[in-house]
C-alpha positions in Angstrom: 131.1 18.4 68.7 129.9 16.3 71.7 127.6 17.8 74.4 125.4 16.3 77.1 123.0 19.1 76.4 122.6 22.2 74.4 122.1 25.7 75.7 120.0 28.2 73.7 119.8 31.8 74.9 116.7 33.9 74.2 117.1 37.7 74.6 114.5 40.4 74.2 115.4 42.9 71.4 113.7 46.0 72.5 114.3 47.9 69.3 113.0 45.1 67.1 110.3 44.0 69.5 111.1 40.3 69.3 112.8 37.5 71.2 116.0 36.4 69.5 117.3 32.9 70.2 120.8 31.8 69.5 123.4 29.3 70.7 127.1 28.8 70.9 126.4 25.0 70.7 124.4 25.2 67.4 126.4 27.1 64.8 124.1 29.2 62.6 121.1 29.2 64.9 119.3 32.5 65.0 115.5 32.5 65.5 113.2 35.5 66.1 109.8 35.2 67.8 107.1 37.6 69.0 106.6 35.8 72.3 108.8 33.8 74.6 106.8 30.7 73.9 107.0 30.9 70.1 110.7 30.2 69.7 110.2 26.6 70.9 108.4 25.2 67.8 110.8 27.1 65.5 113.8 25.8 67.5 112.6 22.2 67.2 112.1 22.6 63.5 115.5 24.1 62.8 117.8 22.5 65.4 118.0 18.9 64.1 118.9 20.1 60.6 121.6 22.4 61.9 123.0 19.8 64.3 123.3 17.4 61.4 125.0 20.0 59.1 127.4 20.9 61.9 128.5 17.3 62.5 127.0 17.0 66.0 127.2 13.5 67.5 125.6 12.0 70.5 124.6 8.6 71.8 121.5 10.0 73.5 118.0 9.1 72.2 117.0 12.7 72.7 119.2 15.7 72.9 118.2 18.1 75.8 118.0 21.8 74.8 118.0 24.3 77.7 116.3 27.6 76.6 117.5 30.4 78.9 115.6 33.7 78.7 116.5 37.1 80.1 114.6 40.3 79.8 115.7 43.5 81.4 112.9 45.6 82.9 113.3 49.1 84.5 111.1 50.4 87.2 110.8 54.0 88.4 113.2 55.0 91.1 111.0 55.7 94.2 113.6 58.0 95.7 113.7 60.4 92.7 
């Protein structure tokens, strides 16, 4: 597995009331957090070990991880 950077997606789970972070680039990554800021320390703690277990290789001194978050919010329809 060779990537210039890694993408982690954080989605709000309304039912559970937590952010869930996962990645197609890091097999086995699944992190839950109460706030959008709290996945970052958990991600740093878990990512290196999972990358090593998954055979990730890179020549970069640091591996960039892009955390992309999306939360759907509904507003009342003013025409109803």
